[in-house]
C-alpha positions as CSV (number, residue, x, y, z in Angstrom):
1,M,-9.9,-28.7,16.2
2,G,-9.7,-27.5,12.6
3,N,-8.9,-23.9,13.7
4,R,-6.2,-25.0,16.2
5,A,-2.7,-24.4,15.0
6,R,-0.6,-27.5,14.5
7,R,2.5,-28.0,16.5
8,T,5.7,-27.3,14.7
9,G,8.8,-29.4,15.3
10,R,10.1,-26.8,17.7
11,D,6.8,-26.7,19.6
12,L,6.8,-30.5,19.9
13,A,10.3,-30.5,21.2
14,A,9.5,-27.9,23.8
15,D,6.3,-29.8,25.0
16,V,8.3,-33.0,25.3
17,A,11.0,-31.2,27.3
18,F,8.4,-29.7,29.7
19,V,6.9,-33.2,30.4
20,L,10.3,-34.9,30.8
21,L,11.6,-32.1,33.0
22,S,8.7,-32.3,35.3
23,A,8.8,-36.1,35.4
24,A,12.5,-36.1,36.1
25,G,12.1,-33.5,38.9
26,G,9.2,-35.5,40.4
27,L,11.3,-38.7,40.2
28,L,14.2,-37.0,41.9
29,V,11.9,-35.8,44.7
30,L,10.5,-39.3,45.0
31,L,14.0,-40.9,45.3
32,V,15.6,-38.3,47.5
33,N,12.8,-37.6,50.0
34,S,11.1,-41.0,50.1
35,S,12.4,-41.7,53.6
36,V,11.7,-38.1,54.8
37,L,8.3,-37.4,53.4
38,R,6.6,-40.7,54.0
39,T,4.8,-39.4,57.1
40,G,2.0,-37.6,55.4
41,V,-1.4,-38.6,54.1
42,L,0.2,-40.7,51.3
43,S,2.4,-42.9,53.5
44,G,3.0,-46.6,53.0
45,P,3.3,-48.5,49.7
46,L,-0.2,-47.4,48.5
47,G,0.6,-43.9,49.4
48,L,3.8,-44.0,47.5
49,A,2.0,-45.4,44.4
50,A,-0.7,-42.7,44.7
51,D,1.9,-40.0,45.0
52,A,3.6,-41.3,41.9
53,A,0.3,-41.5,40.0
54,L,-0.6,-37.9,40.9
55,G,2.8,-36.7,39.9
56,A,2.6,-38.5,36.6
57,A,-0.9,-37.1,35.9
58,S,0.4,-33.6,36.6
59,C,3.3,-34.1,34.3
60,A,1.1,-35.5,31.5
61,A,-1.3,-32.5,31.9
62,L,1.6,-30.2,30.8
63,W,1.1,-31.7,27.3
64,L,-2.0,-29.5,27.0
65,R,-0.2,-26.4,28.3
66,R,-0.5,-24.5,25.0
67,R,-4.2,-24.8,24.6
68,W,-5.3,-24.4,28.3
69,P,-2.4,-22.8,30.2
70,A,-4.5,-21.5,33.1
71,G,-6.7,-24.6,33.2
72,V,-3.7,-26.9,33.4
73,A,-2.2,-24.9,36.2
74,L,-5.5,-24.9,38.2
75,A,-5.9,-28.7,37.6
76,A,-2.4,-29.3,39.0
77,L,-3.1,-27.2,42.1
78,V,-4.7,-30.1,44.1
79,P,-1.9,-32.6,43.3
80,F,0.6,-29.9,44.2
81,V,-0.8,-29.8,47.7
82,I,-1.1,-33.6,48.2
83,S,1.8,-35.0,46.2
84,P,5.5,-34.0,46.6
85,V,6.1,-35.6,43.2
86,A,3.8,-33.0,41.6
87,Q,5.8,-30.1,42.9
88,V,8.0,-29.6,39.8
89,A,5.0,-30.0,37.5
90,G,3.1,-27.3,39.5
91,L,6.1,-24.9,39.3
92,L,6.3,-25.4,35.5
93,A,2.6,-24.9,35.2
94,V,2.9,-21.5,36.8
95,F,5.9,-20.7,34.6
96,N,3.8,-21.7,31.5
97,V,0.9,-19.4,32.6
98,S,3.4,-16.5,32.9
99,I,4.5,-17.1,29.3
100,R,1.1,-17.5,27.7
101,R,-1.2,-15.2,29.7
102,P,-1.2,-11.5,30.8
103,A,0.6,-10.5,34.0
104,G,-2.6,-10.3,36.0
105,I,-3.6,-13.9,35.4
106,A,-0.1,-15.1,36.0
107,L,0.2,-13.3,39.3
108,A,-3.3,-14.6,40.4
109,V,-2.3,-18.2,39.6
110,A,1.1,-17.8,41.4
111,S,-0.8,-16.4,44.4
112,L,-3.1,-19.4,44.5
113,Y,-0.1,-21.7,44.5
114,Q,1.6,-19.7,47.2
115,I,-1.5,-20.0,49.4
116,A,-1.8,-23.7,48.6
117,F,1.8,-24.2,49.7
118,A,0.5,-23.7,53.3
119,G,-1.5,-26.9,52.9
120,Y,1.5,-28.7,51.5
121,Y,3.6,-27.5,54.4
122,L,1.1,-28.8,56.9
123,L,1.0,-32.2,55.2
124,W,4.7,-32.8,54.5
125,V,7.3,-30.2,55.6
126,S,7.4,-30.3,59.4
127,R,11.2,-30.1,59.9
128,Y,11.6,-26.5,58.7
129,P,10.0,-23.3,60.2
130,L,6.9,-22.2,58.3
131,W,8.4,-18.8,57.4
132,V,11.6,-20.5,55.9
133,A,9.5,-22.9,53.7
134,W,7.1,-20.1,52.8
135,L,10.0,-17.8,51.7
136,W,11.6,-20.5,49.7
137,A,8.4,-21.2,47.9
138,L,7.8,-17.5,47.3
139,T,11.3,-17.3,45.8
140,E,10.6,-20.2,43.4
141,F,7.3,-18.8,42.2
142,A,8.6,-15.3,41.9
143,A,11.5,-16.5,39.8
144,A,9.2,-18.6,37.6
145,V,6.8,-15.7,37.1
146,A,9.5,-13.2,36.3
147,W,11.2,-15.5,33.8
148,G,7.9,-16.3,32.2
149,M,7.0,-12.6,31.9
150,Y,10.3,-11.9,30.3
151,I,9.9,-14.6,27.7
152,R,6.3,-13.3,27.0
153,A,7.5,-9.7,26.7
154,R,10.2,-10.8,24.3
155,R,7.8,-12.8,22.2
156,L,5.4,-9.9,22.1
157,L,8.1,-7.6,21.0
158,L,9.3,-9.9,18.3
159,A,5.7,-10.4,17.1
160,S,5.2,-6.6,17.1
161,L,8.4,-6.0,15.1
162,H,7.3,-8.8,12.7
163,E,3.9,-7.2,12.3
164,R,5.4,-3.8,11.7
165,L,7.7,-5.3,9.1
166,Q,4.7,-6.9,7.4
167,Q,2.8,-3.6,7.5
168,A,5.9,-1.7,6.1
169,E,6.1,-4.2,3.3
170,A,2.4,-3.9,2.6
171,T,2.7,-0.2,2.6
172,Q,5.7,-0.3,0.3
173,N,3.8,-2.6,-2.1
174,L,0.8,-0.3,-2.0
175,L,2.9,2.8,-2.7
176,A,4.7,0.9,-5.5
177,Q,1.3,-0.1,-7.0
178,R,0.1,3.5,-6.7
179,A,3.3,4.7,-8.4
180,R,2.7,2.2,-11.2
181,H,-0.8,3.4,-11.7
182,A,0.3,7.0,-11.6
183,E,3.0,6.2,-14.2
184,R,0.5,4.5,-16.4
185,A,-1.8,7.4,-16.2
186,R,1.1,9.8,-17.0
187,I,2.1,7.6,-20.0
188,A,-1.5,7.5,-21.2
189,G,-1.7,11.3,-20.9
190,E,1.5,11.8,-22.8
191,M,0.4,9.4,-25.6
192,H,-2.9,11.1,-25.8
193,D,-1.3,14.5,-26.1
194,V,1.2,13.4,-28.7
195,L,-1.0,11.3,-30.9
196,G,-4.4,12.9,-30.5
197,H,-3.7,16.2,-32.3
198,R,-1.6,14.6,-35.1
199,V,-4.0,11.9,-35.8
200,S,-6.9,14.4,-35.9
201,L,-5.0,16.4,-38.5
202,I,-4.3,13.3,-40.6
203,A,-8.1,12.4,-40.3
204,L,-8.9,15.9,-41.5
205,H,-6.7,15.6,-44.6
206,A,-7.9,12.1,-45.4
207,G,-11.5,13.1,-44.9
208,G,-11.1,15.9,-47.3
209,L,-9.8,13.5,-50.0
210,Q,-12.7,11.2,-49.4
211,V,-15.3,13.9,-49.6
212,R,-13.6,15.6,-52.6
213,P,-12.4,12.8,-54.9
214,D,-12.5,15.3,-57.8
215,L,-9.7,17.5,-56.5
216,P,-6.9,18.5,-59.0
217,P,-3.8,16.3,-58.9
218,E,-1.8,19.2,-57.5
219,E,-4.1,19.6,-54.5
220,V,-4.2,15.8,-54.0
221,R,-0.4,15.7,-54.0
222,E,-0.2,18.6,-51.6
223,T,-2.7,17.0,-49.2
224,A,-0.8,13.7,-49.4
225,G,2.4,15.5,-48.5
226,L,0.7,17.1,-45.5
227,I,-0.5,13.7,-44.4
228,W,3.0,12.3,-44.8
229,S,4.6,15.1,-42.9
230,T,2.0,15.0,-40.1
231,A,2.4,11.3,-39.7
232,R,6.2,11.6,-39.7
233,S,6.0,14.2,-37.0
234,A,3.7,12.0,-34.9
235,L,6.1,9.1,-35.3
236,D,9.0,11.2,-34.3
237,E,7.3,12.5,-31.2
238,L,6.1,9.0,-30.3
239,R,9.6,7.6,-30.8
240,G,11.0,10.2,-28.4
241,I,8.5,9.3,-25.7
242,I,9.0,5.6,-26.1
243,G,12.7,6.0,-26.0
244,V,12.6,7.9,-22.7
245,L,10.1,5.4,-21.2
246,R,12.2,2.4,-22.3
247,D,15.6,3.7,-21.1
248,G,14.5,5.7,-18.1
249,D,16.7,8.8,-17.8
250,S,17.2,10.2,-21.3
251,A,20.5,11.8,-20.3
252,Q,21.9,8.4,-19.2
253,S,20.4,6.4,-22.1
254,G,21.6,8.9,-24.8
255,V,18.1,9.2,-26.2
256,P,17.2,12.9,-26.4
257,S,13.7,13.7,-25.0
258,A,11.3,15.5,-27.2
259,P,11.6,19.3,-26.8
260,Q,8.9,20.7,-24.5
261,P,6.6,23.2,-26.2
262,S,6.5,26.8,-25.1
263,L,4.3,29.9,-25.7
264,R,6.2,30.7,-28.9
265,D,5.1,27.3,-30.4
266,I,1.4,28.1,-30.2
267,A,1.6,30.2,-33.4
268,A,3.1,27.2,-35.2
269,L,0.4,24.9,-33.8
270,V,-2.4,27.2,-35.0
271,E,-0.7,27.5,-38.4
272,E,-0.5,23.7,-38.7
273,S,-4.2,23.4,-38.0
274,R,-4.9,26.2,-40.5
275,R,-2.9,24.3,-43.2
276,A,-5.0,21.2,-42.4
277,G,-8.1,23.2,-43.4
278,M,-9.3,24.5,-40.0
279,N,-10.8,28.0,-39.9
280,V,-8.8,29.2,-36.9
281,E,-7.6,32.7,-35.8
282,L,-5.0,33.5,-33.2
283,D,-5.2,36.5,-30.9
284,M,-2.0,36.4,-28.7
285,V,-1.1,39.3,-26.5
286,V,1.6,38.2,-24.1
287,E,4.3,40.5,-22.8
288,E,7.7,38.9,-22.9
289,P,6.6,35.4,-23.6
290,E,10.3,34.2,-23.5
291,T,10.3,34.8,-19.7
292,A,7.4,32.5,-19.1
293,P,8.2,29.4,-17.0
294,A,8.5,26.2,-19.0
295,A,5.6,24.6,-17.2
296,L,3.3,27.5,-18.0
297,G,4.2,27.4,-21.7
298,R,3.8,23.6,-21.8
299,D,0.4,23.7,-20.1
300,T,-0.8,26.6,-22.4
301,Y,0.3,24.7,-25.5
302,R,-1.5,21.5,-24.4
303,I,-4.7,23.4,-23.6
304,V,-4.8,24.9,-27.1
305,R,-3.8,21.6,-28.8
306,E,-6.4,19.6,-26.9
307,A,-9.1,22.2,-27.8
308,L,-8.2,22.3,-31.5
309,T,-8.1,18.5,-31.5
310,N,-11.7,18.4,-30.1
311,V,-12.8,20.9,-32.7
312,S,-11.4,18.7,-35.5
313,K,-13.2,15.7,-34.0
314,H,-16.6,17.1,-33.1
315,A,-17.0,20.5,-34.9
316,R,-15.2,20.4,-38.2
317,G,-15.7,23.3,-40.4
318,T,-16.6,25.8,-37.7
319,A,-14.7,29.0,-37.0
320,V,-12.3,28.8,-34.1
321,T,-10.7,31.7,-32.2
322,V,-7.7,31.1,-29.9
323,S,-6.9,33.9,-27.5
324,V,-3.9,34.0,-25.2
325,S,-3.2,37.1,-23.0
326,G,-1.3,37.9,-19.9
327,Q,2.0,38.9,-18.3
328,A,4.2,38.0,-15.4
329,G,2.6,38.7,-12.0
330,M,-0.9,39.0,-13.6
331,G,-1.4,35.5,-14.8
332,L,-2.3,34.0,-18.2
333,L,-5.7,33.7,-19.7
334,V,-6.3,31.1,-22.4
335,S,-9.6,30.8,-24.4
336,V,-10.5,28.6,-27.4
337,R,-14.0,29.2,-28.8
338,N,-15.8,27.7,-31.7
339,R,-19.4,27.7,-32.9
340,L,-21.4,24.7,-32.1
341,P,-22.1,22.7,-35.3
342,V,-25.7,22.7,-36.5
343,A,-25.3,19.3,-38.2
344,Q,-22.9,16.4,-38.3
345,P,-19.9,17.2,-40.5
346,A,-19.5,15.3,-43.7
347,G,-17.0,12.4,-43.8
348,P,-16.0,10.0,-41.1
349,G,-15.2,11.3,-37.7
350,L,-12.8,10.3,-35.0
351,P,-13.9,8.7,-31.7
352,G,-13.0,10.5,-28.6
353,T,-12.2,9.2,-25.1
354,G,-13.7,12.1,-23.3
355,L,-10.6,12.2,-21.0
356,G,-8.5,14.8,-22.7
357,L,-10.1,17.9,-21.1
358,V,-10.6,16.0,-17.8
359,S,-6.9,15.2,-17.5
360,L,-6.0,18.8,-18.6
361,A,-8.3,20.2,-15.8
362,E,-6.5,18.0,-13.2
363,R,-3.1,19.1,-14.5
364,V,-4.1,22.8,-14.5
365,S,-5.5,22.4,-11.0
366,L,-2.3,20.9,-9.7
367,A,-0.5,23.9,-11.2
368,G,-2.8,26.2,-9.2
369,G,-5.0,27.3,-12.1
370,T,-8.5,26.7,-13.2
371,L,-10.0,25.3,-16.4
372,T,-13.6,25.3,-17.5
373,H,-15.2,24.0,-20.7
374,G,-18.7,23.7,-22.1
375,P,-21.3,25.4,-24.2
376,T,-22.0,29.2,-23.8
377,S,-25.2,31.1,-23.9
378,D,-24.4,32.6,-27.3
379,G,-24.1,29.2,-29.1
380,D,-20.4,28.7,-28.8
381,F,-18.3,26.0,-27.1
382,A,-15.5,27.5,-25.0
383,V,-12.5,26.2,-23.3
384,N,-11.2,28.8,-20.8
385,A,-8.2,28.5,-18.5
386,A,-6.7,30.9,-16.0
387,L,-3.1,30.0,-15.2
388,R,-0.7,31.4,-12.6
389,W,2.4,33.3,-13.8
390,H,4.6,34.2,-11.0
391,P,7.1,37.0,-11.7
């Protein structure tokens, strides 16, 4: 009972209509044919009362047509043979089975009623030839089954369309959720790229001041100026990214997006790290770097920047070598190597998320390249990337 769906107002109205229609049809048969059909087994006053009772029971059984459509039809089969008043209720029971059960069950129930009509004919209808009455009953049952099957097919079609609509909405919500997750991951990667390197340089300068509090005022002033300029650059880049994310398309919002780095900017990146106190050398042999695709220059710049950021976090004071070589059609090789530290560096260090190189590896893989990183056999830590450079 708890799992049974409750009738809606529309369902209740349809059930009442079924019962009233069958009762009205039975009453009409009783009134019109009382003088003609009173020669059967239910003749006389008691027979008339029994006929009316069987018809009323068949009409009342239609109230349960939703829960047991085939059972109600089979229960009304015997009254259909004995009672003329139950004829309309039996026809509606067959119609209900055609609506609520597959075609095979509906045809089987209609066939039983068609066979049972022979018994009804023998009891009541003697003034018409058998084939005329049989054909008339066959027409009624065929019409009821056809109409019921049409209604069932239409309901199934509407249910299928509704289910497809729900699936489409669920798929759209899932795609939107995935897009939001991808956008969050992209934003996190951009923020990491922008802030990671700049903050690591600021930490290097500040760590130097903490370790060497006896520096001359000129060097302290110079270091403070480097910290200020680095922090300002980080804020400018961060402001550019936030402006683009807030307003969507930068061209429409009027907020210029931050310029994308290229191969030519790697030298400035290495020089910036060198000014921060990092022992870094650049070996760049690239033919016609200005012809490199924007995506290639951007990926190369980010690889070098992430590697230098990791050195400043985990291996301060070690020597670093940055090598970039290649040409169009041959690809581009990027290598950043540094000696593994033998002891923890002096001064406070910066925590790392461990996701910088992982996200870079995914980005390089999407671009058709490869990126590897880890300790080498000769005591170095190397970040190596092979990127495609189509001519």
